[in-house]
VODOKE-439476 format. One line per 5 residues: number of its first residue (from 1); their letters; for each residue x, y, z of N, C-alpha, C. Coordinates in steps of 0.02 Angstrom, whole numbers, plus 50000, padded with zeros to 5 digits. Atoms other than C-alpha are relative to their C-alpha. Last residue first. Layout:
<rs>
NUM) A) X:Y:Z:X:Y:Z:X:Y:Z  ... $
</rs>
This chain:
<rs>
396) AQWFE) 50044:49949:50027:49170:51433:48447:50029:50032:49937  50030:50022:50062:49270:51273:48473:49955:50053:49967  49947:50021:50046:49386:51345:48604:49971:49982:49932  49968:49940:50027:49244:51440:48690:50054:49982:49948  50050:49958:50036:49136:51284:48711:50034:50060:49968 $
391) KVFDL) 50016:50032:50064:49285:51172:48755:49953:50044:49959  49939:49991:50040:49342:51292:48891:49988:49971:49931  50004:49932:50028:49160:51292:48949:50063:50018:49961  50056:49998:50046:49158:51103:48971:49994:50069:49967  49976:50021:50066:49332:51117:49045:49943:49996:49949 $
386) IRDAV) 49959:49946:50029:49265:51217:49192:50021:49982:49929  50048:49947:50018:49130:51086:49222:50037:50059:49969  50035:50020:50061:49262:50948:49213:49949:50053:49979  49954:49994:50057:49372:51037:49340:49965:49983:49935  49996:49929:50016:49225:51057:49460:50045:50010:49939 $
381) QRKSM) 50062:49984:50033:49200:50869:49451:49997:50074:49981  49997:50030:50067:49384:50841:49489:49935:50015:49962  49962:49954:50043:49372:50965:49632:50008:49971:49930  49928:50011:49999:49237:50856:49707:50034:50049:49953  49981:50061:50037:49064:50931:49725:50075:49992:50005 $
376) RPLEL) 49937:50030:49976:48972:51065:49823:50013:49934:49965  50003:50027:49932:48835:51137:49716:50068:49973:50020  49994:50073:49996:48880:51243:49564:49992:49977:50072  49980:50019:49932:48816:51421:49543:50000:49924:50006  50021:50067:49979:48814:51466:49359:50027:49985:50069 $
371) IRGDK) 49974:50013:49933:48820:51647:49300:49972:49933:50023  50028:50056:49963:48800:51684:49114:50034:49993:50068  50048:49981:49950:48848:51859:49059:49969:49943:50039  50063:49984:50033:48934:51818:48896:49945:50016:50049  49995:49935:50033:49105:51831:48980:49935:50020:49965 $
366) LLLVV) 49977:50003:50068:49062:51688:49097:49996:50068:49966  50022:49939:50034:49050:51687:49286:50031:50001:49931  49967:49987:50063:49062:51514:49366:49969:50062:49968  50044:49966:50048:49014:51506:49550:50041:50013:49938  49980:49942:50039:49104:51381:49660:49942:50030:49960 $
361) ENEPS) 50067:49973:50011:49090:51251:49796:50010:50067:49967  50005:49929:50010:49245:51142:49810:49928:50019:49987  50062:49975:50029:49292:50970:49871:50003:50075:49990  50013:50035:50063:49455:50877:49903:49938:50025:49964  50058:50044:49999:49500:51012:50030:49994:49962:49934 $
356) GFGVG) 49986:50066:49972:49675:51083:50049:49943:49952:49998  49931:50023:49993:49624:51265:50024:50003:49931:50032  49944:49953:50003:49442:51286:49977:50066:49966:50009  49980:49985:50069:49297:51180:50036:50060:50048:50002  49998:50059:50043:49248:51089:50195:50017:50013:49928 $
351) ERNVW) 49977:50063:49971:49193:51241:50296:49997:49944:49948  50057:50046:49993:49178:51401:50197:50025:49932:50021  50023:50007:49931:49317:51525:50235:49938:49957:50008  49950:50033:49959:49419:51516:50075:49974:49983:50069  49992:49968:49934:49275:51553:49959:50048:49960:50043 $
346) NLVIL) 50009:50045:49943:49260:51518:49773:50020:50036:50065  50003:49968:49934:49233:51616:49614:49991:49946:50053  50027:50047:49951:49289:51538:49450:50004:50032:50068  49967:49995:49935:49315:51663:49309:49963:49955:50049  50035:50032:49944:49277:51630:49127:50040:50014:50063 $
341) DLNKR) 50060:50032:50026:49323:51707:48959:49957:49973:50057  50008:50072:49993:49446:51827:49038:49938:49976:49964  50015:50026:50066:49501:52002:48984:49993:49923:50000  49944:50043:50021:49586:52047:49148:49986:49963:49934  49937:49963:49994:49476:52196:49191:50059:49960:49972 $
336) WLKGK) 49994:49951:50055:49321:52109:49126:50067:50035:50000  50014:50032:50064:49329:51951:49233:50012:50049:49942  49938:50034:50020:49410:52045:49378:49992:49966:49932  49951:49950:50018:49262:52162:49389:50065:49969:49976  50021:49972:50064:49140:52017:49386:50051:50052:49976 $
331) ARELG) 49983:50049:50051:49240:51932:49525:49980:50025:49930  49927:49998:50009:49232:52089:49632:50022:49951:49946  49984:49939:50038:49045:52100:49604:50074:50006:49988  50025:50007:50068:49020:51919:49658:50018:50061:49957  49949:50001:50053:49136:51927:49809:49975:50001:49929 $
326) EGTEM) 50043:50015:50057:49009:51876:49942:50041:49998:49936  50068:49975:49995:49141:51869:50077:49960:49981:49939  50025:50020:49934:49304:51776:50104:49929:50024:50012  50025:49947:49956:49355:51779:49921:49981:49972:50068  50015:50027:49934:49455:51673:49800:49983:50058:50046 $
321) AFGVL) 50007:49946:49951:49443:51729:49620:49981:49968:50066  50034:50017:49937:49504:51608:49487:49998:50062:50044  49969:49979:49938:49550:51639:49305:49959:49976:50060  50040:50012:49941:49513:51558:49137:50038:50021:50062  49965:49981:49939:49581:51615:48969:49953:49995:50059 $
316) VKDGK) 50049:50003:49946:49533:51538:48802:50036:50011:50066  49994:50052:49949:49654:51596:48668:49941:50001:50048  50058:50045:50002:49597:51699:48518:50007:49942:50050  50018:50021:50067:49712:51847:48553:49939:49955:50000  50043:50059:50005:49756:51846:48738:49987:49976:49928 $
311) EQGLE) 49973:50031:50060:49904:51965:48745:49958:49940:49979  49983:49946:50047:49826:52086:48871:50026:49972:49934  50061:49974:50032:49742:51939:48957:50014:50054:49949  50021:50049:50049:49911:51856:48990:49938:50025:49963  49951:49999:50056:49974:52014:49074:49979:49951:49945 $
306) KLIDP) 50014:49939:50038:49815:52025:49180:50047:50005:49939  50061:50012:50038:49836:51843:49233:49983:50061:49958  49988:50046:50056:50017:51870:49283:49938:49993:49956  50066:50031:50007:49984:52024:49390:50004:49955:49938  50037:49988:50062:50168:52060:49426:49932:49965:50002 $
301) NPVLR) 49981:50045:50054:50218:52049:49609:49962:50019:49936  50050:50042:50035:50192:52201:49718:50032:49954:49948  50013:49970:50065:50333:52260:49833:49952:49955:49962  50021:50044:50055:50345:52222:50017:49990:50041:49937  50022:49962:50059:50438:52310:50158:49988:49952:49943 $
296) LTREA) 49983:50037:50061:50444:52213:50321:49973:50040:49941  50041:49976:50055:50450:52314:50480:50024:49966:49936  49967:49988:50064:50519:52222:50628:49950:50026:49950  50043:49997:50059:50471:52223:50810:50041:50012:49938  50022:49933:50018:50602:52173:50936:49953:49996:49940 $
291) EVKPE) 50060:49986:49960:50669:52022:51027:49978:50072:49987  49989:49946:49952:50790:51972:50888:49934:50014:50036  50059:49975:49966:50798:51811:50788:50020:50054:50049  50013:50026:49932:50952:51793:50681:49937:50031:50029  49997:49946:49951:50936:51833:50495:49986:49972:50069 $
286) KEALV) 50055:50000:49952:50975:51684:50386:50010:50056:50050  49989:50043:49942:51101:51733:50253:49939:50003:50046  49960:50057:50022:51080:51803:50076:50012:49950:50057  49935:50006:49967:50940:51918:50130:50036:49937:49977  49990:50070:49980:50800:51953:50006:50070:49993:50028 $
281) EAPRY) 49931:50021:49992:50747:52136:49996:50002:49927:50022  49959:49954:50040:50584:52211:49932:50074:49980:50002  49957:49955:49961:50496:52058:49999:50041:50045:49953  49937:50033:49983:50363:51988:49881:50042:50050:50040  49942:49960:49982:50181:52035:49856:50060:49956:50013 $
276) DAVAA) 50008:49932:50026:50022:51969:49775:50062:50042:50011  49992:49947:49949:50073:51788:49802:49995:50069:49968  49937:49964:50006:50006:51674:49665:50002:50056:50052  50009:49947:49950:49869:51551:49712:50065:50039:50004  49950:49990:49947:49879:51447:49553:49980:50057:50046 $
271) AMVVG) 50026:50021:49935:49719:51403:49459:50049:50011:50057  49954:49972:49951:49759:51498:49298:49972:49986:50070  50040:50000:49939:49675:51391:49166:50048:50019:50056  49963:49995:49937:49753:51434:48998:49949:49999:50057  50041:49984:49942:49693:51386:48824:50043:50001:50062 $
266) QAWPY) 50064:49976:50026:49767:51376:48650:49952:50018:50056  50064:50020:49972:49943:51364:48718:49942:50028:49961  50019:50069:50018:50106:51369:48621:49927:49985:50016  50012:50003:50072:50126:51559:48630:49977:49932:49975  50062:49967:50021:50098:51551:48819:49989:49998:49924 $
261) RERLR) 50046:50049:50032:50233:51422:48856:49938:50032:49971  49963:50040:50049:50374:51546:48891:49954:49953:49962  49992:49959:50060:50251:51666:48972:50040:49963:49946  50064:49995:50035:50198:51531:49094:50008:50040:49936  50015:50065:50030:50379:51489:49141:49933:50002:49961 $
256) DRMEL) 49954:50014:50055:50424:51672:49167:49983:49934:49965  50013:49955:50057:50270:51713:49270:50043:49982:49940  50061:50023:50031:50293:51560:49379:49982:50044:49940  49985:50062:50037:50474:51607:49412:49938:49975:49963  49962:49980:50059:50421:51784:49457:50020:49940:49958 $
251) ASEVR) 50047:49972:50049:50286:51718:49573:50038:50020:49936  50022:49931:49991:50416:51612:49663:49950:50021:49946  50012:49979:49931:50437:51424:49678:49969:50070:50004  49973:49934:49985:50429:51335:49512:49990:50014:50074  50003:49979:49930:50398:51158:49448:50036:50066:50011 $
246) VVEVG) 49946:49951:49990:50358:51121:49266:49993:50027:50071  50002:49961:49938:50255:50964:49239:50062:50044:50005  49934:49970:49991:50218:50889:49068:49996:50047:50060  50000:49928:49999:50062:50784:49090:50071:50025:50007  50026:49975:50063:50038:50600:49047:49996:50075:49994 $
241) WPDPL) 49973:50035:50058:50058:50545:49227:49969:50032:49937  50049:50041:50036:50016:50677:49357:50032:49966:49940  50011:49978:50069:50169:50731:49456:49947:49957:49967  49955:50030:50050:50146:50683:49638:49984:50028:49931  50033:50044:50047:50059:50807:49755:50050:49970:49951 $
236) CTPGT) 49984:50069:49980:50150:50879:49906:49970:49949:49951  50055:50039:49973:50149:51053:49829:50027:49932:50022  49984:50056:49956:50275:51190:49786:49937:49966:50028  49960:49982:49942:50216:51296:49639:50011:49940:50045  50023:50005:49931:50153:51216:49481:50050:50027:50051 $
231) VLVVE) 49949:49961:49965:50161:51244:49295:49978:50006:50072  50018:49977:49933:50060:51104:49215:50059:50037:50031  49940:49980:49963:50077:51076:49027:49976:50030:50066  50001:49958:49941:49933:50979:48949:50071:50014:50025  49929:49999:49984:49896:50904:48779:50010:50052:50054 $
226) AGRDR) 49960:49940:50011:49709:50877:48781:50073:49986:50013  49962:50000:50063:49626:50707:48759:50043:50061:49988  50044:49982:50055:49486:50709:48887:50037:50013:49935  50045:50056:50012:49591:50615:49014:49954:50013:49941  49962:50056:50028:49727:50746:48998:49954:49942:49983 $
221) AAEAV) 49986:49981:50069:49601:50886:49027:50040:49945:49965  50063:50007:50037:49537:50799:49184:50011:50016:49926  50015:50071:50008:49714:50776:49249:49936:49989:49959  49950:50030:50044:49765:50957:49220:49983:49926:49986  50012:49975:50067:49604:51025:49295:50047:49967:49950 $
216) AYGMR) 50061:50032:50024:49622:50912:49447:49983:50023:49930  49983:50068:50020:49802:50969:49467:49939:49963:49973  49964:49997:50063:49744:51150:49467:50020:49931:49975  50045:49978:50052:49614:51115:49600:50034:50002:49933  50047:50053:50022:49726:51007:49709:49956:50023:49942 $
211) GSSPN) 49992:50015:50071:49870:51133:49716:49948:49952:49973  49973:50068:50008:49874:51126:49906:50015:49983:49928  50023:50036:50058:49855:51315:49931:50033:49931:49994  50013:50072:49989:49895:51362:50111:49978:49961:49938  50070:50010:49982:49980:51529:50073:49986:49925:50002 $
206) SLFRV) 50036:50045:50044:50160:51593:50056:49927:49998:50021  50071:49985:49998:50288:51712:50129:49964:49954:49951  50034:49976:50060:50462:51639:50155:49927:50018:50016  50065:49972:49985:50593:51598:50284:49968:50026:49935  50043:50048:49965:50742:51480:50267:49930:50027:50014 $
201) PDLYE) 49998:50069:50024:50863:51559:50141:49951:49952:50033  49930:50021:49993:50803:51737:50179:50001:49926:49980  49970:49944:49963:50640:51831:50152:50075:49990:50008  49951:50009:49946:50584:51708:50017:50022:50066:50030  49960:49939:50007:50424:51728:49918:50048:50004:50058 $
196) RTPGA) 49962:49982:49940:50345:51557:49897:50044:50061:49985  49931:49980:50012:50209:51524:49769:50033:50016:50067  49980:49934:49974:50054:51421:49796:50066:50022:49969  49961:49996:49939:49983:51278:49693:50015:50071:50022  50027:50030:49939:49927:51266:49513:50045:50016:50059 $
191) SVLLR) 49958:49984:49943:49947:51337:49338:49967:49975:50064  50034:49996:49935:49874:51255:49184:50051:50020:50052  49951:49980:49950:49922:51273:49000:49964:50011:50065  50023:49965:49940:49810:51180:48878:50058:50011:50049  49938:49991:49963:49846:51130:48698:49984:50044:50060 $
186) LGQLD) 49992:49940:49959:49681:51065:48629:50067:50000:50036  49974:49945:50040:49692:50936:48490:50009:50064:50038  49945:50020:50043:49580:50806:48573:50021:50059:49956  49952:49945:50002:49469:50896:48698:50062:49982:49959  50031:49942:50031:49317:50783:48668:50045:50062:50000 $
181) KPTLF) 49946:49952:50013:49418:50626:48699:49973:50062:49964  50002:49974:50069:49279:50523:48779:50051:50055:49990  50028:49932:50006:49338:50449:48946:50000:50022:49927  50072:50003:50014:49360:50260:48948:49969:50068:49988  50011:50041:50059:49550:50260:48934:49927:50001:49979 $
176) AHLRE) 49979:49960:50058:49563:50404:49059:49985:49962:49935  50048:49945:50007:49461:50306:49187:50017:50042:49939  50060:50029:50030:49570:50154:49155:49946:50053:49990  49988:50012:50072:49725:50256:49184:49939:49971:49966  49998:49936:50035:49659:50322:49349:50009:49990:49925 $
171) VLEEP) 50069:49975:50001:49610:50147:49408:49997:50067:49964  50038:50038:50050:49781:50083:49356:49928:50023:49995  49987:49971:50066:49863:50224:49453:49963:49962:49945  50028:49933:50003:49779:50171:49615:50011:50032:49931  50072:50000:50013:49816:49987:49581:49969:50069:49995 $
166) ELMRG) 50038:50010:49939:50005:50017:49570:49925:50005:49985  50020:49937:49968:50081:49998:49398:49959:49985:50062  50068:49978:50014:50149:49824:49366:49987:50066:50034  50048:50001:49945:50336:49814:49380:49931:50022:49977  50040:50061:49999:50430:49772:49220:49951:49996:50057 $
161) WGEGE) 50066:49990:50029:50569:49898:49194:49962:49933:50002  50004:49998:50073:50717:49874:49310:49929:50014:49978  50052:49957:50028:50777:49857:49488:50001:49998:49924  49993:49929:49990:50873:49718:49576:49941:50039:49972  50009:49963:50063:50862:49546:49497:50005:50075:50007 $
156) GVAAL) 49937:49982:50032:50939:49450:49643:49994:50041:49936  49943:49989:49956:50779:49363:49696:50062:50016:49958  49955:50057:49995:50638:49381:49570:50062:50017:50041  50020:50049:49950:50510:49516:49610:50051:49944:50009  50030:50058:50033:50587:49666:49522:49992:49943:50051 $
151) PGYAP) 49974:50065:49979:50618:49829:49615:49962:49943:49966  49995:50008:49928:50568:49981:49511:50028:49932:50018  49932:50017:49981:50527:50049:49339:50002:49993:50076  49961:49951:49964:50345:50046:49289:50070:49974:50012  49987:50010:49929:50253:49944:49157:50041:50057:50030 $
146) GFVAH) 49936:50019:49970:50153:50036:49104:50040:49956:49953  49986:49958:49942:49970:50043:49054:50065:49976:50032  49949:50032:49959:49947:49970:48879:50020:50049:50055  49959:49954:49960:49787:50013:48787:50050:49960:50041  49992:50015:49929:49713:49904:48649:50043:50053:50033 $
141) GLAKL) 50038:49955:49957:49660:49982:48485:50003:49985:50073  50068:50025:49997:49714:49841:48369:49955:50044:50044  50029:49989:50066:49872:49938:48327:49928:49976:49996  50016:49929:50005:49908:49943:48513:49968:50016:49933  50059:49989:49960:49896:49753:48517:49979:50074:49998 $
136) REVHA) 50056:50029:50035:50020:49737:48374:49935:50013:50037  50017:49955:50056:50139:49857:48457:49941:49974:49960  50031:49939:49972:50132:49755:48617:49980:50047:49944  50068:50018:49981:50165:49593:48521:49963:50061:50028  50039:50008:50061:50316:49670:48437:49928:49983:50016 $
131) QTQPA) 50013:49933:50026:50382:49730:48605:49960:49997:49935  50051:49968:49958:50362:49555:48676:49982:50069:49973  50063:50035:50012:50456:49475:48530:49943:50034:50040  50032:49975:50061:50592:49608:48537:49933:49965:49985  49988:50047:50055:50629:49563:48719:49963:50024:49938 $
126) LWMAQ) 49962:49968:50053:50619:49720:48827:50014:49954:49941  50035:49941:50025:50479:49653:48937:50036:50030:49940  50058:50023:50038:50559:49481:48954:49962:50059:49970  49976:50032:50061:50727:49554:49002:49942:49976:49957  49981:49950:50050:50643:49673:49125:50023:49968:49934 $
121) NMAPA) 49929:49981:49994:50557:49531:49217:50019:50048:49943  49954:50054:50017:50367:49533:49207:50072:50024:50013  49960:50013:49941:50211:49635:49242:50045:49940:49985  49946:50050:50002:50112:49715:49102:50037:49995:50066  49954:49975:49949:49950:49808:49141:50057:49950:50005 $
116) WAVRK) 49950:50046:49972:49846:49782:48984:50043:50036:50051  49943:49964:49972:49686:49867:48926:50045:49950:50035  49953:50039:49961:49552:49794:48814:50058:50045:50022  49939:49962:49991:49394:49867:48739:50045:49961:50047  50009:49934:50030:49240:49783:48667:50064:50042:50004 $
111) AGALL) 49989:49951:49946:49286:49601:48700:50003:50070:49969  50035:49936:50008:49216:49510:48548:50006:50048:50057  50072:50010:50008:49254:49325:48573:49962:50067:49998  50015:50012:50071:49441:49344:48542:49925:49997:49986  49977:49942:50039:49471:49425:48711:49983:49992:49927 $
106) TASLL) 50044:49943:49985:49364:49294:48798:50020:50061:49959  50064:50012:50036:49456:49153:48709:49952:50058:50012  49988:49986:50071:49625:49224:48766:49936:49989:49959  49985:49930:50013:49563:49233:48945:50007:50014:49926  50059:49959:49990:49478:49062:48953:50013:50074:49984 $
101) DDALG) 50018:49997:49930:49621:48965:48874:49943:50050:50008  49996:50066:49970:49669:48904:48700:49990:50001:50076  50058:50004:49956:49612:49056:48603:49997:49933:50034  50011:50067:49973:49758:49118:48499:49940:50000:50048  50068:50023:50010:49743:49280:48403:49988:49929:50022 $
96) LAAKA) 50001:50051:50053:49930:49309:48385:49930:49974:49987  49973:49970:50061:49929:49474:48483:49995:49951:49941  50048:49952:50026:49814:49398:48615:50023:50030:49934  50060:50035:50024:49923:49245:48639:49950:50048:49969  49984:50035:50062:50082:49350:48648:49938:49965:49972 $
91) LADAT) 49993:49952:50054:50014:49471:48777:50010:49965:49933  50068:49976:50014:49955:49327:48887:50002:50052:49944  50038:50052:50034:50126:49243:48875:49930:50024:49981  49977:50002:50070:50220:49403:48916:49960:49948:49961  49936:50033:50013:50116:49413:49075:50018:50006:49926 $
86) APAVL) 49998:50030:50066:49978:49539:49111:50070:49972:49987  49941:49986:50041:49945:49579:49293:49996:49963:49933  49954:49976:49949:49817:49644:49271:50009:49948:50054  49958:50058:49984:49720:49616:49110:50055:50024:50046  49936:49977:49974:49585:49750:49111:50040:49939:50020 $
81) VVDAF) 49961:50052:49966:49439:49701:49000:50066:50029:50021  49928:50000:50008:49322:49845:48957:50028:49940:50039  49986:49941:50040:49136:49866:48931:50075:50005:49987  49950:49949:49986:49128:49687:48991:49998:50059:49952  50010:49961:49938:48971:49580:48996:50044:50062:50001 $
76) RALEI) 50060:49959:50009:48973:49522:48814:49988:50044:50062  49987:49951:50053:49152:49460:48825:49941:50047:49991  49956:49948:49974:49115:49376:48991:50014:50055:49949  50035:49962:49948:48964:49280:48925:50043:50058:50025  50048:49958:50036:49056:49224:48768:49964:50046:50049 $
71) HLARG) 49962:49948:50035:49204:49163:48871:49954:50046:49960  49981:49944:49957:49087:49076:48993:50038:50054:49962  49927:49995:50006:49004:48965:48863:50022:50064:50036  49973:49933:50008:48826:48917:48911:50076:49997:49997  49981:49985:50068:48772:48738:48877:50028:50070:49990 $
66) DPRFW) 50059:49980:50037:48674:48709:49038:50016:50021:49929  50043:50057:50014:48818:48608:49110:49938:50018:49959  50049:50014:49949:48930:48762:49093:49958:49939:49982  50062:50022:50033:49088:48775:48989:49952:49974:50053  50001:49971:50068:49231:48879:49061:49935:49981:49964 $
61) AEETA) 50070:49981:50013:49195:48841:49244:49990:50025:49929  50044:50055:49983:49356:48742:49274:49927:50015:49983  50001:50050:50053:49458:48871:49179:49949:49945:50014  49940:50041:50006:49411:49004:49305:49992:49950:49944  50002:50039:50061:49286:49147:49325:50067:49963:49992 $
56) VEGGA) 49941:49993:50043:49285:49204:49505:49992:49955:49940  49959:50059:50013:49118:49223:49593:50057:50016:49952  50031:50052:50041:49052:49388:49655:50049:49945:49984  50071:50005:49983:49085:49542:49762:49963:49949:49958  50041:49986:50059:49249:49576:49675:49925:50001:50015 $
51) AVALS) 49984:49933:50024:49351:49590:49836:49956:50020:49941  50022:49951:49950:49265:49440:49915:50012:50071:49975  50073:49999:49999:49283:49336:49757:49974:50052:50049  50024:49966:50061:49466:49380:49735:49924:50007:50001  49983:49930:49993:49508:49336:49916:49977:50040:49939 $
46) LPTVF) 50043:49969:49950:49411:49173:49900:50016:50075:50007  50066:49984:50029:49494:49123:49736:49955:50037:50049  50051:50051:49992:49664:49135:49822:49934:50021:49966  50056:49970:49964:49810:49239:49759:49942:49950:50000  49977:49941:49961:49985:49188:49701:49944:50031:50042 $
41) ELARP) 49943:50021:49959:49957:49011:49634:50025:50056:50044  50025:50027:49938:49785:49068:49577:50054:49967:50042  50016:49945:49955:49868:49178:49447:49978:49974:50068  49938:49974:49972:49945:49022:49369:49988:50058:50048  49973:50047:49950:49774:48940:49349:50065:50025:50032 $
36) TALVR) 49970:50058:50031:49709:49097:49262:50026:49953:50054  49933:50017:49977:49594:49215:49355:50024:49937:49964  49977:50063:50031:49441:49306:49292:50071:49987:50024  49929:50017:50000:49356:49443:49393:50010:49931:49969  49994:50072:49996:49192:49537:49379:50074:49983:49993 $
31) VEHGA) 49939:50039:50010:49165:49719:49421:49987:49926:50000  50025:50069:49989:49028:49849:49408:50057:49953:49979  50002:50047:50055:49119:50017:49421:49967:49934:50022  50066:50006:50029:49073:50149:49550:49994:49951:49942  50008:49948:50051:49246:50211:49600:49933:49994:49963 $
26) ARLLR) 50009:49936:49964:49234:50107:49759:49990:50057:49951  50069:49999:49974:49207:49954:49649:49986:50065:50037  50046:49994:50056:49365:49991:49552:49928:50003:50023  49997:49931:50024:49463:50021:49712:49952:50011:49942  50035:49957:49952:49404:49856:49786:50000:50073:49977 $
21) LLHPV) 50072:50013:50006:49454:49761:49629:49961:50045:50048  50024:49969:50062:49627:49840:49628:49925:49992:49992  50001:49927:49987:49653:49793:49810:49975:50037:49939  50057:49984:49956:49604:49613:49771:49994:50075:50015  50064:49998:50035:49723:49617:49620:49941:50011:50047 $
16) KIAAV) 50029:49933:49995:49881:49664:49716:49929:50004:49970  50019:49988:49930:49932:49483:49750:49968:50069:50009  50069:50021:49990:49926:49456:49561:49978:50011:50073  50044:49942:49992:50086:49559:49555:49927:49981:50007  50002:49980:49929:50183:49398:49586:49952:50059:50011 $
11) GGTAA) 49942:49961:49981:50136:49339:49412:49993:50021:50072  49954:50027:49951:50015:49220:49328:50062:50042:50012  49959:50054:50025:49869:49309:49246:50057:49987:50049  49935:50008:49969:49731:49411:49324:50036:49941:49970  49972:50066:50014:49585:49466:49215:50071:49996:50029 $
6) VLVRA) 49929:50002:49983:49483:49611:49280:50024:49929:49991  49975:50068:49987:49317:49623:49188:50074:50005:50014  49929:50016:50008:49249:49799:49205:50012:49927:50017  49996:50070:49979:49070:49857:49179:50069:49975:49982  49995:50054:50049:49085:50045:49167:49994:49931:50033 $
1) M) 49947:50047:49984:49032:50201:49262:49995:49939:49954 $
</rs>
């Protein structure tokens, strides 16, 4: 984890900074906070100090009686400075190299990495001066997170570009900014979620897959520098930022969308829980309920993973095997039968893992015979372990 200096400048979005500080600390980061005089018109020093777990750096404490200079101290402390909210004035000072306040002096005093979360009126954000300053900062290696489109704070302004990203997304973006880009150049295709096989307009066959595992793979690959396309069945998860998302419903739709993108991809992680069967007949109208038994005739869906394996070439191909029993021999058979580089074996009936859980407990079976049993961990951690082997095979 990193040492993060959160610098709040003067905007209404400063009221979200205590929540941001708590999220950063919960994620394991060591946090300090700096607030400009204008920021303290929107949020109190006490609320910032409590959320950060330490004192607030302010203009009044810039130069210490013992001769220490706070801007030098803060610049040396921080692995990254996150300016949130970032006003047009703060962006301009940094782009021009000014140092007439604590924040701008800290940035000029050797801050290692800097990220900005702009928050301002749309007219100010779109002004050519602001855009020029943003481009200058990007050229210096700074990151710019947002802004988002939505309701603006000033009365009567309606909606527009200029809202600060929500604290949860800022924490995600910061993690991505700090993550080494060891998958830079990889084009990765990921599938996720369940499929739905409709019987009529309102009834369908499906499974409880939440999509969390596939989304975790897509997000982890994005953070590590890969270009990612996510083909997902119906889920309640929001589209991950920085990832191209293609939404589908049925297994046939998923097959078509994956095959369209397959020539582009250098690697595929097939984490979707695709239905094995679909109804032989789909009714155009809802069938009324009757008090009698019904026989439902099903036909097999295409084996998407097997089809991809037959055309694999030099791509890296990863599959999943969900079992209710031991399943090791079945997973080995699937690994070879479908021409995979890696298969991830997990269990649907183990408490606290599997469908809908934020955690997973898996065994990785590799084409070279290695078998690695991973302890229970978050799906994001599992995703990174999978991607470690994707990287290994991709670079081989």
